[in-house]
C-alpha positions, 0 to 999 in steps of 0.5 A, a space after each residue: 342687549 348690553 351693547 344696545 344700552 351702551 349705544 343708547 346712553 352714548 346717544 343720549 349724551 350726544 343729544 344733551 350736548 348737541 341740543 345745548 350747543 344748538 340752543 347757544 348758537 341760535 340763542 345768541 343769533 336771536 339775541 344779537 339780531 339788530 339791537 341786543 335782546 336778552 329776553 328773546 335770547 333766553 326765551 329761546 335758549 332756556 326751554 331747549 337747554 333744560 329739555 336737552 339736559 334735564 329731559 334726556 337725563 330724566 329719561 335716562 335715569 328712569 329707563 336706563 338707570 342701572 346702565 347709566 349708574 354703572 357707566 358713571 361709577 355709581 351704585 345701581 338701583 337706588 330709590 334716590 336715582 329714580 327720584 333724581 330722574 323724576 326731578 330732572 323730568 319735572 324741570 323739563 316739563 315745567 320749562 316747556 309749559 312756561 314756554 308754551 304758556 308764554 308766562 314771560 321772562 320771570 317764569 323762565 328765569 325761575 325754572 332756569 335758576 331752579 335747574 341751575 341749583 340742581 345741576 350746580 350741586 350735582 356738579 359739586 357732588 360729582 367732583 367730590 365723588 371723583 376726588 374722594 372715591 377716585 371715580 375718574 370715569 369720564 361721565 363723572 368728571 365732566 359734570 363740573 366742567 360742563 356745568 361751569 361752561 353752561 353757567 358762564 355761557 348764560 351769565 351775560 344774557 341772564 344779567 342783561 335780562 335781569 336789568 330789564 326787570 
């Protein structure tokens, strides 16, 4: 049973990264079809990235929280862990609602910035934990680097979209 949980956690990690990679590939392809269109690019990318990262992390935290915490070197079974999972799921749900209701780039950017706020400070938290507690588990130390890559990858389309407002 424990082996299945470990496999499932690894699968969720792969889904997170591959979903984000797919969003970047197709998003940039959409954005650069003809005249550059950052709105179309972000309209595609934002919900996929947030669902891929936040949605899978939220489900992981709710249903595999104890195993996930052990894998990252964190305490097991805390109420904070459940709250974080619910917050992550809420970002994913709202990103999908904003997309399906076609509320536009302002709403899409709002949920993206809310999501960024969480993962940016989460990345700092993971980095501090790695240094302070010598928690060098891969699942812990990769967060700051992946977050930085995500922000860099979205920087240009976000700035260009903001210029259109």
